[in-house]
MARZA-410287 format. One record per residue (C-alpha): y, x, z; residue number from 1; chain; residue in three letters. Coordinates in nm, 2 decimals. Layout:
<nutors>
[[Y; X; Z]; NUM; A; ALA]
...
</nutors>
This chain:
<nutors>
[[-0.01; 0.01; -0.02]; 1; A; MET]
[[0.23; 0.29; 0.08]; 2; A; PHE]
[[0.30; 0.61; -0.09]; 3; A; GLU]
[[0.54; 0.87; -0.01]; 4; A; THR]
[[0.73; 1.11; -0.27]; 5; A; ALA]
[[0.98; 1.34; -0.21]; 6; A; VAL]
[[1.31; 1.39; -0.45]; 7; A; SER]
[[1.45; 1.72; -0.55]; 8; A; ILE]
[[1.72; 1.65; -0.30]; 9; A; ASN]
[[1.44; 1.60; -0.01]; 10; A; ASN]
[[1.54; 1.25; 0.02]; 11; A; ILE]
[[1.20; 1.06; 0.07]; 12; A; PRO]
[[1.10; 0.79; -0.19]; 13; A; ILE]
[[0.88; 0.55; -0.02]; 14; A; LEU]
[[0.69; 0.32; -0.30]; 15; A; ARG]
[[0.53; 0.02; -0.17]; 16; A; VAL]
[[0.29; -0.19; -0.38]; 17; A; LYS]
[[0.16; -0.53; -0.35]; 18; A; GLY]
[[0.33; -0.83; -0.13]; 19; A; LYS]
[[0.51; -0.78; 0.17]; 20; A; ILE]
[[0.44; -1.09; 0.40]; 21; A; ILE]
[[0.34; -1.14; 0.73]; 22; A; GLY]
[[0.18; -0.87; 0.91]; 23; A; ASN]
[[0.23; -0.63; 0.60]; 24; A; SER]
[[0.60; -0.65; 0.70]; 25; A; ALA]
[[0.51; -0.48; 1.01]; 26; A; VAL]
[[0.29; -0.21; 0.84]; 27; A; SER]
[[0.63; -0.16; 0.65]; 28; A; LEU]
[[0.85; -0.12; 0.95]; 29; A; LYS]
[[0.59; 0.11; 1.08]; 30; A; ASN]
[[0.61; 0.34; 0.75]; 31; A; GLU]
[[0.98; 0.35; 0.71]; 32; A; ILE]
[[1.01; 0.45; 1.08]; 33; A; ASP]
[[0.72; 0.71; 0.99]; 34; A; LEU]
[[0.91; 0.88; 0.72]; 35; A; GLN]
[[1.27; 0.88; 0.89]; 36; A; LEU]
[[1.13; 1.04; 1.19]; 37; A; GLY]
[[1.36; 1.07; 1.46]; 38; A; PRO]
[[1.65; 1.25; 1.27]; 39; A; THR]
[[1.58; 1.07; 0.92]; 40; A; GLY]
[[1.90; 0.96; 0.78]; 41; A; THR]
[[1.79; 0.88; 0.41]; 42; A; LYS]
[[1.55; 0.65; 0.27]; 43; A; LEU]
[[1.52; 0.50; -0.10]; 44; A; ILE]
[[1.30; 0.23; -0.10]; 45; A; LEU]
[[1.09; 0.16; -0.44]; 46; A; ASP]
[[1.00; -0.21; -0.46]; 47; A; LEU]
[[0.88; -0.15; -0.84]; 48; A; THR]
[[0.51; -0.29; -0.78]; 49; A; GLU]
[[0.63; -0.53; -0.52]; 50; A; VAL]
[[0.62; -0.89; -0.68]; 51; A; PRO]
[[0.66; -1.07; -0.35]; 52; A; LEU]
[[0.83; -1.01; -0.01]; 53; A; LEU]
[[0.92; -1.28; 0.28]; 54; A; ASP]
[[1.15; -1.30; 0.56]; 55; A; SER]
[[0.96; -1.08; 0.79]; 56; A; SER]
[[1.00; -0.80; 0.52]; 57; A; ALA]
[[1.37; -0.87; 0.50]; 58; A; LEU]
[[1.38; -0.82; 0.88]; 59; A; SER]
[[1.22; -0.49; 0.85]; 60; A; ALA]
[[1.50; -0.40; 0.54]; 61; A; ILE]
[[1.77; -0.50; 0.74]; 62; A; VAL]
[[1.64; -0.36; 1.06]; 63; A; ALA]
[[1.66; -0.03; 0.89]; 64; A; THR]
[[1.96; -0.04; 0.74]; 65; A; LEU]
[[2.13; -0.09; 1.06]; 66; A; GLN]
[[1.98; 0.18; 1.25]; 67; A; LYS]
[[2.07; 0.42; 0.95]; 68; A; LEU]
[[2.41; 0.30; 0.95]; 69; A; ARG]
[[2.46; 0.37; 1.33]; 70; A; LYS]
[[2.38; 0.78; 1.24]; 71; A; THR]
[[2.57; 0.76; 0.92]; 72; A; ASP]
[[2.28; 0.70; 0.71]; 73; A; GLY]
[[2.18; 0.54; 0.40]; 74; A; LYS]
[[1.89; 0.37; 0.24]; 75; A; MET]
[[1.87; 0.23; -0.13]; 76; A; VAL]
[[1.66; -0.01; -0.29]; 77; A; LEU]
[[1.47; 0.11; -0.62]; 78; A; LEU]
[[1.39; -0.08; -0.88]; 79; A; ASN]
[[1.27; -0.47; -0.75]; 80; A; PRO]
[[1.10; -0.69; -0.95]; 81; A; GLN]
[[1.30; -1.01; -1.07]; 82; A; LYS]
[[1.14; -1.23; -0.78]; 83; A; SER]
[[1.24; -1.01; -0.52]; 84; A; VAL]
[[1.56; -0.99; -0.71]; 85; A; MET]
[[1.63; -1.33; -0.66]; 86; A; ASN]
[[1.54; -1.35; -0.29]; 87; A; VAL]
[[1.82; -1.05; -0.22]; 88; A; LEU]
[[2.07; -1.26; -0.40]; 89; A; LYS]
[[1.99; -1.58; -0.25]; 90; A; VAL]
[[2.03; -1.44; 0.10]; 91; A; THR]
[[2.32; -1.23; 0.00]; 92; A; ARG]
[[2.14; -0.92; 0.08]; 93; A; LEU]
[[2.26; -0.78; -0.27]; 94; A; ASP]
[[2.62; -0.78; -0.15]; 95; A; SER]
[[2.48; -0.57; 0.15]; 96; A; VAL]
[[2.17; -0.35; 0.01]; 97; A; LEU]
[[2.24; -0.11; -0.27]; 98; A; GLU]
[[2.01; -0.15; -0.54]; 99; A; VAL]
[[1.95; 0.07; -0.84]; 100; A; TYR]
[[1.72; 0.03; -1.16]; 101; A; SER]
[[1.63; 0.37; -1.18]; 102; A; ASP]
[[1.52; 0.67; -0.96]; 103; A; GLU]
[[1.77; 0.93; -1.08]; 104; A; ASP]
[[2.06; 0.68; -1.04]; 105; A; THR]
[[1.93; 0.60; -0.67]; 106; A; ALA]
[[1.89; 0.98; -0.60]; 107; A; ILE]
[[2.27; 1.03; -0.71]; 108; A; LYS]
[[2.36; 0.77; -0.47]; 109; A; ALA]
[[2.36; 1.01; -0.20]; 110; A; PHE]
[[2.57; 1.26; -0.33]; 111; A; ASN]
</nutors>
């Protein structure tokens, strides 16, 4: 369900695969916390292969965003599918979260 890569700028890229609903949202939050560790301040959350997410997944994403903002950190979303983007728009999280359609642009967002 999760795969981690590191960009050329040492920014962790968490690639999520499959639906993020119910208990998998808890797993997502745990994986995000693992990737960030105690001092991490940057994260790219790759949603390319996520066809669906629910409110618990949104909660995990928002909690991470709030945590990172307290430490001048940043998280961006990479290439959410149309259905996921629709959820972000309906909840207006698309105005709070930075969303990029390609990895190079997402990486450049940290400069």
